[in-house]
N, C-alpha and C positions, 0 to 999 in steps of 0.2 A: 399597835394600830395608827393609824395616818394620824398625825400633826395636821392634816390641816398646809394648805400654800402660802405660800412663801409671799408677800404681799408687793402688787406687783404694781403700776401707774401706768398712767397709757401718759407719751409726749409726744409731741410734735405734730403738725400735721396729714402724718400717714400712721396716725392712731391707728388704725382698726388691722392695720394687720404689723404693725410692733409695740412692742413694749417697752417697757424699760426700770430696768431691776441692780442694784449693786452685790457685788460681797460681804463677809466683814469687812475687807480692808476699806468698806466704801467705791474702792473703783466700778463706775458704771456704766453699761452695756444694755447693747439692744439686742430680743432676742424676738423674731416668727416665729406665733405661737399657734396655738391650732385650738377650737372647742375642747378634742381630747388631747390635749398635748397629757405630760405626765406630770403632776403637781410637787413639787420640794417637800423635804419635810422643813419645821420649826429651830430640829436639832441643830445651834451651831457647827457639831462634831461630821453630817453630813454637809451642809447647807452647800460647800465651795464643788463638793463632787458631784449633791444634787442641781448642782448650776453644766459641770461638766453636760451633766443625765441628757439635759432641754435642749441646749447649745448641738450635742453632737445628731439626738436622734431630729432636731428639723435639721438639719445640715449647715447647720450654723458654725465651724468651728475655728475666728476665730470671736470671737462674739465676749468670749468671757481671760481674766484678769491672770495674768504670769502666773498664780500662784493659784488658780484653780487650772490651768494650761497645764501644770506640773502636773496637778492631783489627776487628769487626760493623760498625762500623759504616764502613770503609773501604774493609771488603776485598767484603763479599761483598751491596754497598746498589745498587751498576750497574745499572741500568732491563736494560743485554744478557745476555743467556747466550754469545753466537758474536760476533765485528761480527771486518767477513774486512774488508780495503781491496785494490786495486783485484790482485785474485790473477789473477795467467794462468799458465799453465804450455803448455810447448811442447812438441812433439812429434816430430818424424821430420823430417815432410812435411807435421804438422798441426799446430793449433792447439786443444789438448779446452778450452781456460775461457782466455777472453778477460776483462782489466779485471772480472770482477767486485768487489762491489764493493755488500753491504747489512750485516745487522742484525738479530739473530733476539732477539725479547724472550722476555723469563722469564715463563712461567707458560701459554705460548700452548702451542696447537699450530701449527706451522707445518712447509706441504709443501714440499721444493719440485720441481716442476714441471718436464719438458721432457723432451720427443723423447729417443728411446735413442741415442747415440752423442750427447746435448747438451752432453756434460758434468757429470753432476751426479752419478757413485758417484768421476770422479774430483776432486771437490769436494770433498764428504765426505772424499775421503782424503789431501786436500789438510790441512784443517783439522784434521785426526788427528795429523800428522808421519808419515806412513805414506808418504808422497811429497814429493819438493818444490820447493816453488811456484818460477817463471821468473824470477815477479817477485810484486810484495805479500805483504801479511801478514794471518792469521790467528790468529786470538783463542778462547780460552774464558776466560770472567772473569777478564778481564783479560789473560792469557799465552796466547803459544803451547801452545799440551799442553806441550807437553816438557814444559818447566816450568813449570809449572804444578806446583802440590802435588796430595800424594792424588790426580793424576788417573783412576790405573783405580778408583775408589772412588767422585769425584764423575761421570764423565762413561759411563754404560752403550751398551753400540755390540751393534746387531747388525747387519753383510754381510758377507752369501753364506753360505757354510754354514763352519759350523764345524771350525774346526781342532783336532778332538779327537783324541786321547792312543787309536793304534792299537790296538782291539778294546777298547776301553773298552765300559761300559754307563751307561745314562745317568745316573745316580745315585753308581755311577763318576767318572765327567769332572768333576759340578760337585761332588762334592767333592773334586777334584785345585783343581778355579776356588777351592775357597774356601777351601781352605787359603793357595793364595796369596794372598790378597787378603783375610785375616784375620778369615772370618767361620765361627760354627757353621755346626754339620751339621745343626744345628737350623732354621736356614736354606733351604739345601738342599729340604727337605720342604717349605717354607713356599710356596715359590716354583715348585714344581713344580704342590701341589695350585690354586696363584693361575691358572695356564698347564694347566689341564686334561690333566696328561704321565702320565699312569697310570702304563706298563708301563717303571716305573726299570729295569731290571733288564733290558734290553732292551739288545742293542748299537747304538750311534748307528749307524754306518752300513750298519742295518738298518730305521732311521722313513726314513717316508713322509716329502718334501718337507712339508706337512703339518705332522708331530711335529718335521721337522726347527724349519722358522718356529718352532712353538713352545719348541720349548729353547734354540733361539740367546739368544730375548726369557729365556728363563726367565739363562743364564745373565748374557744386562744385567740384570735386576733384582735379582741378588744383596747389587749393594750397597745397594737401597738409590737412586741412582744424583739427585743433582738434575739431570741432562744427560742425559736418551734421546738418539741417534741409531741411524739406523733406515735403513735404503737395505733400497727396495722392501720392506718388512714384509710383503701381504698374497697374497708371489704366493708358491701354491699351495696355500690355504685356498680353506676350501667355506665356501660362504657365511654358513651359521652360522658358522664363524671369523671371518669376513670382522667381524658385527656382533660374533661378540666384540673384537676388536682394535680396531677400532672407539668400543667403552664403554671399556676399556678405557685408552686412551688418553686420553680428552677425562680419566675420575679422574683421572689421573695430574696433569693438565696442569689441573686444578678443583684441589687438591689442590696448589696452588701450585708447581710442578717445571716442569722443562721437556723438549716434545717436537719434536724439528726428524723430519721422514721424507720421505727421495725417495720417487716415486711417477710412474707413467704411467698410471695407476688412474683420469682425471678423477672419476667419477662416486663414488669408494665415497670420493675424498679434500673432494669437498665437500659432504659429507654429515661429516667431520670436522674438519676444521682450520678455526682463527683468522684468521689470515695465508697472506701466502700470497705465492710468490720461480718465478718463472715466467725458466729457463736456455734460452739456448739459447744455448752457447757462453757466449753475455754475458746479462745481464742483463736480460733482455724487460718485468716488473716486480715493484716490490714495495710491498706494501700487506694492507690487509685483504680477507678477501674478499669482505665485505659492497661493497668501495668496488670489487673487480674485475665481480662480479657487478649491481651499481646496487640493492644490498639486496636479493637474487635476483630480478629480472628477468626477470637474460639467464640462461641455465645458463650453466657453467664451461666446459666443453670449448668451447663457438662463443667465447667471450673469449679462451681457449685456442688458437686453430685463427686467430684473427684477429693476435695475440701471434707467434706463430712460425710465419707464411704459410702464405697457406692452395694453394701450390706442393706443401709440404710434404704437406700434409694431404692432397690428392688423389694423391700419390704413392704414398703412405701404402696409402692405402683401394684402388691400381691392384695393386701388392704383395701386398693379403694378395687380388683377386679371382682372381690366376690359379692356375692348380692347377696 
């Protein structure tokens, strides 16, 4: 449970844009904050880490003490947002994921690509602790998701339909999420404007598939997380919506944050991602898009089906042609 914010006090004539606080050693510093800033814990063990997080999210890297800088360097300077090692998941009659090993680099858009049933969603669910791996381990920012400090604020997730409060409106359900996460209602209005969802009083179960995707992204963006994990985010979006999503994800990564998206829409992914993981039960490729496509000389689709197997490609097209 969230323990609540540390006491922050206004100081000076520029009080409306700056706040003053101190770490446990009494070192005082200024932090620019907004109404939706992350609320630090009161637990003394996490206090310095939370001070680092506030300064980091606000872009003020020089505002905290020497001790806090040390914690920040040790905790946040790892190159990878996600690390997966020998991850496997066996179900009763089949292996969904087999010995998957890869890293997701910070500040990049990474595409997790595979055919239907390739194990993409299963892999994401194991990363987030929703199902237990049979073997192997997945870490997010250096820790298993279940033990990651402030995990719901640091990781935004959009996977499938939103598990909304029955009968709730768009704005009502989003405000419930905001209350749980310690985010202001003002932030709810901001993210709904950002995703272009104007029908705020509409019941969530009456939203179209495309509007539901936008709402799911709004929930994921509530805390301005360091990492976005999106499962088939373009499903149900029209061409304009797909282009809008591409621009959002590129801008998000360019701001220094990380995006991991799973998809089978290869043409769209080719215009969006920096890095590619091809998964077909096991990892078939891990590297940059340029490496996979020879700097754009070869289409992503061709390389993809070379990796997953021409037989699967032929079978898929034959099934699509069957009346």
